[in-house]
C-alpha positions in Angstrom: 30.7 -57.5 -18.4 31.0 -56.4 -22.0 30.2 -52.7 -22.6 28.3 -51.6 -25.7 27.1 -48.4 -27.3 23.4 -48.2 -27.9 23.9 -45.7 -30.7 27.3 -45.2 -32.3 26.6 -42.3 -34.7 25.6 -38.8 -33.7 23.4 -37.8 -36.6 21.0 -34.9 -37.2 17.4 -35.4 -37.8 16.4 -35.0 -41.5 15.1 -31.4 -41.5 16.2 -28.2 -43.1 18.6 -26.7 -40.6 20.4 -23.4 -40.8 23.6 -23.7 -38.8 26.4 -26.0 -39.8 27.9 -27.1 -36.5 25.7 -29.0 -34.0 26.2 -28.6 -30.3 26.4 -31.6 -27.9 25.2 -32.0 -24.4 27.0 -34.8 -22.6 26.6 -36.1 -19.1 29.5 -38.4 -18.2 31.3 -37.5 -15.0 30.4 -37.8 -11.3 29.9 -34.1 -11.0 27.6 -34.0 -14.0 25.5 -37.0 -12.9 25.1 -36.0 -9.3 23.2 -32.9 -10.2 20.2 -35.0 -11.3 17.5 -36.9 -9.5 18.0 -40.5 -8.4 15.1 -42.9 -7.9 16.3 -46.5 -7.2 19.7 -45.7 -8.9 23.2 -45.3 -7.4 26.2 -43.3 -8.7 29.6 -44.8 -8.3 32.8 -42.8 -7.9 33.7 -43.6 -11.5 30.6 -41.8 -12.7 28.5 -44.9 -13.5 24.8 -45.3 -12.8 23.8 -48.7 -11.4 20.7 -50.0 -9.7 20.5 -48.9 -6.1 19.9 -51.0 -2.9 16.2 -51.2 -2.1 15.1 -48.2 0.0 11.7 -49.1 1.4 9.5 -47.0 3.7 8.8 -48.7 7.0 6.8 -46.3 9.1 5.4 -42.8 8.8 5.2 -40.8 12.0 3.2 -38.2 10.3 5.3 -35.6 12.1 7.4 -33.0 10.3 10.8 -34.2 11.7 12.6 -37.2 13.1 15.4 -35.6 15.2 16.7 -38.7 17.0 16.7 -42.4 16.6 18.0 -45.4 18.6 17.6 -49.2 18.6 17.4 -51.7 21.4 18.7 -55.2 21.5 15.5 -56.7 20.2 15.6 -54.8 16.9 13.0 -52.2 18.0 13.7 -48.7 16.6 12.7 -45.6 18.6 12.1 -42.2 16.9 12.2 -38.8 18.6 10.1 -36.3 16.6 9.0 -32.7 16.5 7.0 -30.5 17.0 4.6 -32.5 19.2 7.2 -34.0 21.4 6.3 -37.6 20.6 8.4 -40.7 20.8 7.5 -43.7 18.6 8.5 -47.3 18.8 8.7 -49.3 15.6 9.1 -53.1 15.9 11.0 -55.3 13.4 7.8 -55.9 11.5 7.4 -52.2 10.8 4.4 -51.7 13.2 4.7 -48.4 15.1 3.1 -46.8 18.2 3.5 -43.8 20.3 5.3 -44.6 23.6 5.6 -41.1 24.9 4.0 -37.7 24.4 6.1 -35.2 26.2 5.2 -31.7 27.3 8.1 -30.1 25.3 8.1 -29.7 21.6 11.0 -31.6 20.3 12.8 -34.8 21.2 16.4 -34.2 20.1 18.2 -37.1 21.7 17.4 -40.8 22.7 19.4 -43.5 24.4 18.8 -47.1 25.5 20.5 -48.7 28.5 21.7 -52.2 29.0 18.2 -53.3 30.0 16.6 -51.7 26.9 15.1 -48.9 29.0 14.5 -45.8 26.9 15.6 -42.3 27.8 14.5 -39.2 25.9 15.8 -35.7 26.0 13.3 -32.9 25.2 13.9 -29.3 24.2 13.7 -26.3 24.5 14.1 -25.9 28.3 13.7 -29.6 28.4 14.4 -32.5 30.6 15.5 -36.2 30.4 12.7 -38.6 30.7 12.8 -42.3 31.5 10.3 -44.3 29.5 9.4 -47.8 30.6 6.8 -50.1 29.0 3.3 -49.6 30.3 4.2 -46.6 32.4 4.0 -42.8 31.9 7.3 -41.1 31.2 9.0 -39.9 34.3 11.4 -37.0 34.6 14.8 -38.7 35.2 17.0 -35.6 35.2 16.6 -31.8 34.7 19.9 -30.2 33.7 18.4 -26.7 33.7 19.7 -26.2 30.2 18.2 -24.6 27.1 18.8 -27.6 24.9 19.7 -31.2 25.3 21.4 -32.3 22.0 22.9 -35.7 22.7 22.7 -38.7 25.0 24.9 -41.8 25.5 25.7 -44.3 28.2 29.2 -45.0 29.4 30.7 -48.4 30.3 29.5 -47.9 33.9 25.9 -47.5 32.9 25.9 -43.8 33.6 24.0 -41.5 31.2 26.0 -38.6 29.6 24.1 -35.6 28.2 25.5 -32.9 25.9 23.7 -29.6 26.4 23.4 -26.0 25.2 23.5 -23.1 25.5 26.2 -23.5 28.2 28.1 -26.3 26.5 28.2 -28.5 29.6 28.2 -32.3 29.6 26.3 -33.8 32.5 26.8 -37.3 33.9 23.8 -38.9 35.6 23.8 -42.2 37.7 21.1 -44.9 37.6 19.2 -43.1 40.3 18.8 -39.9 38.2 21.3 -37.9 40.2 23.6 -35.9 38.0 26.2 -33.2 37.9 28.4 -31.4 35.4 31.0 -33.8 34.1 32.9 -31.5 31.8 32.5 -27.9 30.7 33.6 -27.6 27.1 33.7 -23.8 26.8 31.6 -24.3 23.7 28.1 -23.0 23.3 26.6 -26.4 22.4 27.7 -30.0 22.8 26.0 -31.3 19.6 27.3 -34.9 19.4 28.6 -37.7 21.6 30.2 -41.1 21.0 31.7 -43.7 23.3 35.2 -44.8 22.3 36.3 -48.4 22.4 38.7 -47.5 25.3 35.9 -46.0 27.4 36.8 -42.5 26.7 34.0 -40.1 25.7 34.2 -38.3 22.3 32.3 -35.0 22.1 31.7 -32.5 19.3 31.1 -28.9 19.9 29.7 -25.7 18.4 30.9 -23.0 17.6 34.5 -23.9 18.0 33.9 -27.2 16.2 36.5 -29.1 18.4 36.5 -32.9 18.7 37.2 -33.7 22.4 38.4 -36.9 24.0 37.4 -36.9 27.6 38.6 -39.5 30.2 36.2 -41.1 32.7 37.8 -38.7 35.3 36.7 -35.7 33.3 40.1 -34.8 31.8 39.7 -33.5 28.2 42.1 -33.4 25.3 41.2 -31.9 21.9 41.8 -34.5 19.2 41.2 -32.1 16.3 40.5 -28.5 15.5 39.2 -28.3 11.9 38.7 -24.6 11.9 35.1 -25.3 11.0 32.2 -24.2 13.1 30.4 -27.4 14.3 31.1 -31.1 14.8 27.6 -32.3 14.1 28.0 -36.1 14.0 30.4 -38.6 15.5 30.9 -42.4 15.1 33.4 -44.9 16.2 34.9 -47.5 13.8 35.7 -51.1 14.7 39.4 -50.3 15.0 38.8 -47.4 17.3 39.0 -44.7 14.6 36.8 -41.6 15.3 34.7 -40.4 12.4 33.5 -36.8 12.6 31.2 -34.8 10.3 32.0 -31.0 10.3 29.9 -28.1 9.3 31.1 -24.7 8.3 29.6 -21.3 7.1 26.7 -19.1 8.1 23.5 -20.8 9.1 20.4 -20.6 7.0 18.8 -18.5 9.7 21.3 -15.7 9.4 24.5 -14.3 10.8 25.8 -15.5 14.2 26.6 -11.9 15.0 22.9 -10.9 15.2 21.4 -10.7 18.6 17.8 -10.8 17.5 15.3 -13.5 18.2 16.2 -17.0 16.9 14.4 -20.0 15.6 15.7 -23.0 17.4 16.0 -26.5 16.0 12.5 -27.2 17.4 11.1 -24.3 15.3 10.1 -22.3 18.4 10.9 -18.6 18.3 13.2 -18.1 21.3 11.9 -14.6 21.8 13.4 -11.2 21.7 15.6 -11.9 24.7 17.1 -15.0 23.2 20.9 -15.5 22.9 22.7 -14.9 19.6 22.5 -17.2 16.6 25.4 -19.3 17.9 23.0 -20.7 20.6 21.6 -23.0 18.0 24.0 -25.3 16.1 24.3 -24.6 12.4 23.1 -28.0 11.3 20.1 -27.7 13.5 19.2 -24.3 12.0 19.7 -25.9 8.6 17.2 -28.7 9.2 14.4 -26.3 10.2 14.9 -23.6 7.6 15.5 -25.9 4.7 12.4 -27.9 5.4 10.2 -24.8 5.6 11.7 -23.6 2.3 11.2 -26.7 0.2 8.9 -25.0 -2.3 11.2 -22.1 -2.7 14.2 -24.3 -3.3 12.4 -26.4 -5.9 11.4 -23.4 -7.9 15.0 -22.1 -8.0 16.4 -25.4 -9.2 17.9 -25.9 -12.6 15.1 -28.4 -13.3 12.3 -30.0 -11.3 15.0 -31.9 -9.4 18.1 -30.1 -10.5 21.1 -29.0 -8.6 20.0 -28.5 -4.9 19.8 -25.0 -3.6 22.3 -24.6 -0.7 22.7 -22.1 2.2 25.3 -19.5 1.2 28.7 -20.4 2.5 27.7 -23.8 4.0 30.2 -26.6 3.5 30.7 -30.1 5.0 33.6 -32.3 5.7 34.1 -35.8 7.1 37.4 -36.7 8.8 38.9 -39.9 10.3 41.0 -39.6 13.4 43.0 -42.9 13.7 44.0 -44.3 17.0 47.6 -43.1 16.4 46.3 -39.5 16.1 46.7 -39.2 12.3 43.8 -37.3 10.8 42.6 -38.1 7.2 40.0 -36.0 5.3 37.7 -38.5 3.7 35.1 -36.2 2.1 34.4 -32.5 1.4 31.3 -31.0 -0.1 28.5 -28.4 0.0 25.9 -30.8 1.4 25.1 -30.8 5.1 26.1 -34.2 6.7 23.6 -35.3 9.4 24.6 -38.8 10.4 27.5 -41.3 10.2 27.3 -45.1 10.4 30.4 -47.4 10.1 29.3 -50.7 8.6 31.1 -53.6 6.8 34.3 -51.7 6.3 32.5 -48.7 4.9 31.2 -45.5 6.3 27.7 -44.6 5.5 26.7 -41.0 5.8 23.5 -39.1 5.1 22.9 -35.5 3.9 20.3 -32.8 3.5 18.7 -31.0 0.6 17.9 -34.3 -1.2 18.1 -36.7 1.6 20.9 -38.7 0.1 22.9 -41.6 1.6 26.5 -42.1 0.5 28.9 -45.0 1.0 32.5 -44.0 1.7 35.4 -46.5 1.5 38.3 -44.0 1.5 39.3 -40.5 0.4 37.7 -39.6 -2.9 36.0 -43.0 -3.1 32.4 -42.2 -2.6 29.2 -43.9 -3.9 25.9 -42.2 -3.9 23.7 -45.1 -2.7 20.2 -43.7 -2.6 18.2 -40.5 -2.8 15.3 -40.3 -0.4 11.8 -39.0 -1.2 12.4 -36.6 1.7 14.5 -33.5 1.9 16.8 -34.6 4.8 18.0 -37.9 5.9 18.6 -37.0 9.5 19.6 -40.3 11.2 21.2 -43.6 10.2 21.2 -46.5 12.6 21.6 -50.3 12.6 19.1 -52.6 14.4 19.2 -56.4 14.3 21.5 -56.4 11.3 19.4 -54.0 9.3 20.2 -50.4 8.3 17.5 -47.8 8.9 17.3 -44.2 7.9 15.1 -41.5 9.4 14.0 -38.3 7.7 12.8 -34.8 8.0 10.4 -32.8 5.9 8.2 -35.8 6.6 9.2 -37.8 9.6 9.5 -41.3 8.2 11.6 -44.4 8.8 13.1 -46.3 5.8 15.0 -49.6 5.5 18.2 -49.6 3.4 18.6 -53.1 2.0 21.8 -54.9 0.9 20.3 -56.1 -2.3 19.6 -53.9 -5.4 16.1 -53.3 -6.7 14.9 -54.6 -10.0 14.4 -51.2 -11.7 15.3 -47.5 -11.1 15.3 -44.2 -12.9 17.6 -41.3 -13.2 16.3 -37.9 -14.2 18.9 -35.4 -15.6 19.0 -31.7 -15.0 17.3 -29.4 -17.5 19.6 -28.3 -20.3 19.3 -24.8 -21.9 20.1 -24.9 -25.6 20.0 -21.1 -25.6 17.3 -20.9 -28.3 14.5 -23.0 -29.7 16.5 -25.9 -31.2 16.1 -29.0 -33.3 17.0 -32.2 -31.5 19.5 -34.7 -33.0 20.0 -38.2 -31.9 20.7 -39.5 -28.4 23.5 -41.9 -27.8 24.5 -43.7 -24.6 27.4 -45.8 -23.4 26.3 -48.6 -21.1 26.6 -52.2 -19.9 23.6 -54.3 -20.9 22.3 -51.4 -23.1 19.2 -53.4 -23.9 18.0 -53.1 -20.3 18.1 -49.3 -20.5 15.2 -47.1 -21.8 15.8 -43.4 -22.4 13.0 -40.8 -22.6 13.1 -37.0 -23.3 10.8 -34.1 -22.8 11.1 -30.5 -23.9 9.6 -27.0 -23.2 10.3 -23.3 -23.3 10.2 -22.7 -19.5 13.3 -23.2 -17.3 11.4 -25.4 -14.9 9.2 -28.2 -16.4 5.5 -27.5 -16.0 2.3 -28.5 -17.6 3.3 -26.6 -20.8 6.1 -29.1 -21.4 5.7 -32.0 -23.7 5.1 -35.5 -22.2 7.9 -37.9 -21.7 8.5 -39.8 -25.0 10.7 -42.8 -25.6 13.9 -42.4 -27.6 13.8 -44.5 -30.7 16.0 -47.6 -31.3 18.2 -45.4 -33.6 18.4 -42.6 -31.0 15.7 -40.4 -32.6 14.2 -37.8 -30.3 10.5 -37.1 -30.9 10.2 -34.3 -28.4 9.2 -31.0 -30.1 11.6 -28.2 -30.9 12.2 -26.0 -27.8 14.8 -24.1 -25.8 15.0 -26.6 -22.9 15.3 -30.4 -22.8 15.6 -33.1 -20.2 16.2 -36.8 -20.4 15.4 -39.7 -18.2 16.9 -43.2 -18.1 15.3 -46.3 -16.7 17.6 -49.1 -15.7 16.4 -52.7 -15.3 17.8 -56.1 -14.3 16.9 -59.5 -15.7 18.2 -62.6 -13.9 21.9 -62.1 -13.4 22.1 -59.2 -15.9 21.9 -55.7 -14.6 22.1 -52.4 -16.5 24.8 -49.8 -15.9 24.9 -46.4 -17.6 28.3 -44.5 -18.2 27.4 -41.6 -20.4 24.6 -40.0 -22.4 25.1 -37.5 -25.3 22.4 -35.5 -27.1 23.1 -33.5 -30.3 21.1 -30.4 -31.0 21.0 -27.6 -33.5 19.9 -24.1 -32.7 18.5 -21.8 -35.5 21.0 -19.4 -36.9 20.8 -16.2 -34.8 21.9 -12.8 -36.1 25.2 -11.5 -34.8 25.1 -8.3 -32.9 27.8 -5.6 -32.6 27.2 -4.3 -29.1 29.8 -1.6 -28.8 32.5 0.3 -30.7 35.2 2.1 -28.7 37.0 5.0 -30.4 40.5 5.3 -28.8 42.2 8.6 -28.4 44.1 9.8 -31.4 47.8 8.7 -31.5 47.1 5.2 -30.0 47.3 2.2 -32.3 46.2 -1.4 -31.6 48.4 -4.4 -32.6 48.2 -8.1 -32.1 49.8 -9.4 -28.9 53.4 -10.6 -29.3 54.0 -14.3 -28.9 56.6 -15.5 -26.4 60.0 -16.4 -27.6 60.1 -20.1 -28.7 56.3 -20.3 -28.8 54.7 -21.6 -32.0 52.1 -19.4 -33.5 48.5 -20.1 -32.4 46.1 -21.3 -35.0 43.3 -19.0 -33.9 40.7 -20.4 -36.2 41.3 -24.0 -35.0 41.2 -22.8 -31.4 38.0 -21.0 -32.1 36.4 -24.0 -33.7 37.4 -26.2 -30.7 35.8 -23.7 -28.4 32.6 -23.7 -30.3 32.4 -27.5 -30.3 32.8 -27.4 -26.5 29.9 -24.9 -26.3 32.2 -22.1 -25.1 32.5 -18.5 -26.4 35.5 -17.8 -28.6 38.2 -16.0 -26.5 40.8 -14.0 -28.5 43.8 -12.3 -26.9 43.5 -8.6 -26.2 45.5 -6.3 -28.5 48.5 -4.3 -27.4 48.3 -0.5 -27.3 51.2 1.4 -28.9 51.8 5.1 -29.5 51.7 6.1 -33.1 51.5 9.6 -34.5 48.2 10.3 -36.2 46.8 6.8 -35.7 43.1 6.4 -35.0 42.2 3.0 -33.5 38.8 1.2 -32.9 37.9 -1.8 -30.8 34.5 -3.4 -30.8 32.5 -6.1 -29.1 30.2 -8.5 -31.0 28.2 -11.5 -29.8 26.5 -14.4 -31.5 23.9 -16.6 -29.9 25.2 -19.6 -31.7 28.8 -19.0 -30.7 29.5 -18.8 -34.5 32.9 -17.6 -35.8 32.6 -14.0 -36.8 34.3 -12.0 -39.5 34.1 -8.3 -39.9 33.8 -5.8 -42.8 34.6 -2.1 -42.2 33.2 0.8 -44.1 33.6 4.6 -43.6 32.0 7.8 -44.8 32.4 11.5 -44.2 29.7 12.9 -41.8 28.4 15.1 -44.6 28.3 12.2 -47.1 25.6 9.4 -47.3 27.6 6.9 -49.3 29.7 4.2 -47.5 33.1 3.3 -48.8 35.0 0.1 -48.0 37.9 0.5 -45.6 38.9 -3.1 -44.7 37.1 -6.4 -45.6 37.2 -9.8 -44.0 39.1 -9.3 -40.8 39.0 -11.7 -37.9 40.2 -9.4 -35.2 37.8 -7.2 -33.3 40.0 -4.1 -33.6 41.5 -1.9 -36.4 43.8 1.1 -36.7 43.4 3.7 -39.3 46.8 5.0 -40.3 47.5 8.7 -40.4 47.8 8.9 -44.2 44.9 6.5 -45.1 42.2 9.1 -45.3 42.2 12.8 -46.1 41.4 15.3 -43.4 37.8 15.3 -42.4 35.1 14.1 -39.9 34.2 10.5 -40.4 32.0 7.6 -39.1 33.0 4.0 -39.0 30.6 1.1 -39.8 31.4 -2.4 -38.4 29.5 -5.3 -40.0 29.8 -8.7 -38.3 29.0 -11.8 -40.3 28.7 -15.5 -39.3 29.5 -16.7 -42.9 32.4 -18.8 -41.5 29.9 -21.0 -39.7 27.0 -21.1 -42.1 26.2 -21.6 -45.7 26.2 -18.5 -47.8 22.4 -18.4 -48.2 21.9 -18.8 -44.5 24.6 -16.5 -43.1 23.4 -13.4 -41.1 25.1 -10.2 -40.2 24.7 -7.4 -37.7 26.2 -3.9 -37.7 26.9 -0.7 -35.7 28.2 2.7 -36.4 30.8 4.5 -34.4 30.5 8.1 -33.1 32.1 10.6 -35.5 35.9 10.8 -35.4 38.4 13.2 -36.9 41.2 12.6 -39.3 43.5 15.6 -39.3 47.1 15.5 -40.4 47.4 19.2 -41.3 48.8 21.6 -38.7 46.9 24.8 -37.9 47.7 28.0 -39.9 49.1 30.8 -37.8 49.7 34.4 -38.8 51.2 37.1 -36.6 51.5 40.9 -36.9 52.7 43.7 -34.8 49.9 46.0 -33.6 52.1 48.9 -32.6 53.8 49.9 -29.4 52.3 48.7 -26.2 53.1 50.1 -22.8 56.6 51.5 -22.4 59.1 48.8 -23.2 56.5 46.3 -24.5 55.0 45.1 -27.8 51.5 44.3 -28.9 51.1 41.3 -31.2 48.0 40.2 -33.1 47.7 36.5 -33.9 45.2 34.7 -36.1 45.1 30.8 -35.9 42.9 28.5 -37.8 42.5 24.8 -38.7 40.5 23.4 -41.5 39.4 20.3 -39.7 39.5 20.2 -35.9 39.1 22.5 -33.0 42.1 24.4 -31.5 42.8 23.2 -28.0 46.0 24.8 -26.7 48.0 28.0 -27.4 51.4 29.1 -26.1 53.9 31.9 -26.5 57.6 32.2 -25.9 60.0 35.2 -26.0 63.6 34.9 -27.2 63.5 31.0 -27.0 62.4 31.2 -23.4 59.8 29.2 -21.6 56.5 28.5 -23.3 53.6 30.1 -21.5 49.9 29.7 -22.2 48.0 32.4 -23.9 44.2 32.8 -24.2 42.2 34.0 -27.2 40.3 37.3 -27.3 37.0 35.5 -26.4 38.6 33.8 -23.4 38.3 30.2 -24.4 39.8 27.9 -27.0 36.7 26.2 -28.5 36.6 26.7 -32.3 38.6 26.0 -35.4 39.7 29.7 -35.6 40.8 32.0 -32.9 42.1 35.6 -32.6 44.7 36.5 -30.0 46.1 39.8 -28.8 49.4 39.3 -26.9 51.1 42.1 -25.0 54.6 41.5 -23.9 56.0 42.6 -20.6 58.8 45.0 -20.3 61.6 44.2 -22.7 65.1 45.5 -23.1 65.8 47.8 -26.0 66.6 45.9 -29.2 65.3 43.1 -31.3 63.2 40.3 -29.8 61.8 37.1 -31.3 58.1 36.4 -30.3 57.1 32.7 -31.1 53.6 31.3 -31.0 52.4 27.7 -31.3 48.9 26.2 -31.3 47.6 22.6 -31.1 44.5 21.1 -32.7 42.5 18.1 -31.4 44.8 15.6 -33.1 48.0 17.2 -31.7 49.1 18.8 -34.9 51.2 21.9 -34.2 51.1 25.3 -36.0 54.0 27.6 -35.3 54.9 31.2 -36.3 57.2 33.9 -35.1 57.8 37.6 -35.4 60.7 39.9 -34.6 59.9 43.1 -32.8 62.2 46.0 -31.9 62.0 47.9 -28.7 63.4 51.4 -29.1 
């Protein structure tokens, strides 16, 4: 099918705009598209939106959760729900009825035998019930376990039950007599599947092992993923085992806590309950996520933005081939609830947005549909039809093989950073004439009643939504006859008003340290920093310049500053200086691109100064529209003159010693260190008469120790704040 571009040019609306360079918001890749909301639209691995298979509601249980689902040979679907312990039967026509109302709260597992007799496992502290038409449910087996997570029949017609919190698998005969079949050493046996060879496949928690157990009860671990839980299992036509793994901390909290827990049935287990590991991670996730729907929505990027996820939770789907080779088919941050091999593909369902994916191989995933409910908890096939059950509202849906006639995709909300003018929208598509794009805008991060209404984008791509900080677009895809729309990319141009640059900080480095541009590696061509900066701006990224090098340089005074611009405009700097006692600013250096500068030792006369940095966005804006921001540094000293030192002998000191008077002064900076040496000996510190070096002039009285008769040289040196050294010496004679 020929592809076309609905709009070829990205132009700006005819309005007086300040900034020169527009920004562009583009949605093109799988990762970008999958953050939005899908309604009747699928997303292919290539990042293309197409019309989705029909996903029609079949039956509403009016219960919060559907925890389990199974089908019989006649195409009837049975649903185990919570929190009223009800089991529903839905016939192929979509008519449903309650077939059991159990005493326990949740029905976590269902199974049907060869005669289409239904068995239901209840929790917590539940039992396995046998449910026959026209009769009350009868207790078939009581494993005396906290939870019964999974049920399946083996080839001999015996029922196998995976339990918690002891991690034991029970095997029950047709008369309801059962015994432990295998103790997994796990806390929970969450999932069961029957292999094509008659061996049982089991998934545990919290070790997350995948077990292969012989009919005699001999187990072998097929795979240790290092993840916490094997939540779902399925067997492919060729005997491959598909397993969905879950890792991370549960939404309910750390597994190290011994406090009361909320089970998958939502019942507080009480203060004496076992640790969090009693309840499988995915089961915790269903309960907590459903109860937090409103909180999750308010935290989204948009009304249906990127789904909120439990911290640290990740999912993985693996394939274990009959020869033992393990392939990782999928990784993600969504919780995988159910697996269904069908027609050479693997369907899987997830939480947070109730999505169903189709997987044909590693990194080859199509997002088929997004449910109206938060979790799609079960996938199953009945009489050739694919059904999906949900939580948040316990419903049953039919996933068709044929696409719908129309569907919509709603993007995430885009933050332009400031109230902006909208340019034109362009999109790349197949059958572009069958696509309608709408936009809406507002000044709150989540669309609400203050936002503008959805308005259709004009034939030329013109956006009529009002200026605002946030914008969102929606595409409607249609089909006519054999023609069907497909959307590959959408781009929106926008222009923010020119924002004033801001100098946020000025760092005054210690005297004697200079800043220089970083050296380039040998053989490396010089970088065109201006070109790099412009490329960064076009990509909507802040300009990153390399940090300067620090080098020692006598008398140098260096400054480094930080400036920001809300438009990511290129900035250029003008530097001014003045003496602290003066009010007039004098130019120091104009038009520099670097955010640092070094004042050389002989540039300015001695004195106390202040630096002024002015940042301008003139490089990115017309002269009449350019703006600037400025900041002043703290005072700094320029002092290249050494202190003045004068020495005189005050007369004889104690026997064999001399008393020396010393006057030291500096015109600009404070004296910070003083030392004395006798006869070229070791320099030793000396303190002024007032006991502390803290002013520009100091007086010293130095008394030597006992000296040998004869002449001696007394030397004195003093340092100022900028490490200038004043030195003097005197010769004294000891009789």
